[in-house]
Structure formats: structure tokens, C-alpha cells
C-alpha positions in Angstrom: -25.0 10.1 -5.3 -22.3 8.9 -3.0 -18.6 9.1 -4.0 -15.9 6.5 -3.7 -12.3 7.1 -2.5 -11.3 7.9 -6.1 -13.8 10.8 -6.2 -16.1 9.2 -8.7 -19.6 7.7 -8.2 -19.8 4.8 -5.8 -20.5 1.5 -7.5 -22.0 -1.6 -5.9 -19.7 -3.9 -4.0 -21.7 -7.2 -4.0 -25.2 -8.4 -4.6 -24.3 -12.1 -3.8 -23.7 -12.2 -0.9 -25.8 -9.1 -0.5 -23.7 -6.6 1.4 -23.8 -3.1 2.8 -25.1 -1.6 6.1 -28.4 -1.1 4.3 -28.2 -4.4 2.5 -28.4 -2.6 -0.9 -25.2 -4.1 -2.3 -23.3 -0.8 -1.8 -20.9 0.4 0.9 -23.1 3.4 1.7 -23.0 4.8 5.2 -25.1 7.1 7.3 -25.4 8.4 10.8 -26.9 5.1 12.1 -23.9 3.1 10.7 -21.6 3.6 13.7 -19.2 0.9 12.3 -18.8 2.7 9.0 -19.3 -0.4 6.8 -17.7 1.3 3.9 -14.7 -0.6 2.7 -15.4 -3.0 -0.2 -13.1 -5.9 0.3 -12.3 -9.2 -1.4 -12.1 -11.7 1.5 -9.2 -14.1 1.9 -8.8 -17.1 4.2 -6.0 -15.2 6.0 -8.2 -12.2 6.6 -11.2 -14.2 7.7 -9.0 -16.1 10.1 -7.6 -12.8 11.4 -11.1 -11.3 11.8 -12.3 -14.3 13.7 -9.2 -14.2 16.0 -10.0 -10.6 17.0 -13.7 -11.4 17.8 -15.4 -10.7 14.5 -16.3 -14.1 13.0 -17.4 -13.4 9.4 -17.3 -17.0 8.3 -20.2 -18.4 10.4 -23.7 -17.9 8.9 -26.1 -16.0 11.1 -29.5 -16.4 9.3 -31.3 -14.4 12.0 -29.4 -11.3 10.8 -29.6 -12.2 7.1 -25.8 -13.0 7.2 -24.8 -15.9 5.0 -21.2 -16.3 6.3 -18.3 -15.4 4.0 -15.9 -17.5 2.1 -12.6 -16.5 0.4 -13.3 -14.5 -2.7 -16.5 -12.9 -1.5 -16.8 -9.1 -1.7 -18.1 -7.5 1.4 -18.6 -4.0 3.0 -16.2 -4.1 5.9 -16.0 -1.6 8.8 -13.2 0.9 8.3 -11.7 0.3 11.7 -11.5 -3.5 11.1 -9.7 -2.9 7.7 -7.2 -0.5 9.4 -6.7 -3.1 12.2 -6.0 -5.8 9.7 -3.8 -3.5 7.7 -1.7 -2.7 10.8 -1.4 -6.4 11.5 -0.3 -7.1 7.9 -3.4 -9.1 7.1 -5.6 -6.6 5.2 -7.8 -7.9 2.4 -7.8 -6.4 -1.1 -9.9 -3.3 -1.6 -12.3 -2.5 -4.5 -11.6 1.2 -4.7 -14.5 2.1 -7.0 -16.9 0.5 -4.4 -15.3 1.9 -1.3 -17.0 5.0 0.2 -15.1 8.2 0.3 -15.7 8.4 4.1 -13.1 5.7 4.5 -10.4 8.3 3.8 -11.0 9.6 7.3 -9.7 6.3 8.6 -7.2 5.2 5.9 -4.9 6.9 3.5 -5.5 6.5 -0.2 -1.9 5.3 -0.7 -2.5 2.4 1.8 -5.8 1.6 0.1 -4.1 1.6 -3.3 -1.4 -0.8 -2.2 -4.2 -3.3 -1.5 -6.3 -2.6 -4.6 -8.1 -5.6 -5.9 
């Protein structure tokens, strides 16, 4: 079983909206997930605006990809690099540590993640 950043078993991030690279509700990752969709975040309007401003519109539904569009308060498996980018800009969303894959520690420090714990 996959581990989270706390070293315990990875728990689901969200089933509604259904998230994860594999659309299994968990922030699991594998070799085909080049974006490392492994950070379980709680979206905010500030973060969604930031993400849109840097070319990743997460608010607009894209039914052809099974993507409902996100609203503030949704939990979502975000790419590690996008979370770090938002963190560096001072606009990172909160993180659900228990649902964030341990691989994220290759991108972000546990202390930074903890300061944004949901």
C-alpha cells in the first residue's frame, strides 16, 4: 500500500469530485504520471485564480476528460510542481497530509507542507 508524507497509509483525497491521476480518489502516482498528481489540496479561490493565471485553469469543466471543474473547498490531487510554484508565490492551498503521497517529499519539504496543513 502507498504511504503518505507522514509515513502512514495513504488515505483517499476525494471521491466527489473524483480525483487522482488514476481517478480512484487517491493521490497515487506511477511512472505514467509525469506530473506527479500527488498533493491532496483543499482549493481556495485565491489558488484557483493563481493556477488559471499561470496557464492551468482548474475551474472550467472539461467533460471530455471527465473533469468537473473545481470550486473553492474541493479536494483535489494537484501536481507537486504546481503546489511548489504556488507556495513560492505565496498562494499555495492547504494540504491534506494523510492523503498526500510520500513522493511529494522529493519536491517539497515536510515543514513547508505542515505549514499549509488543512
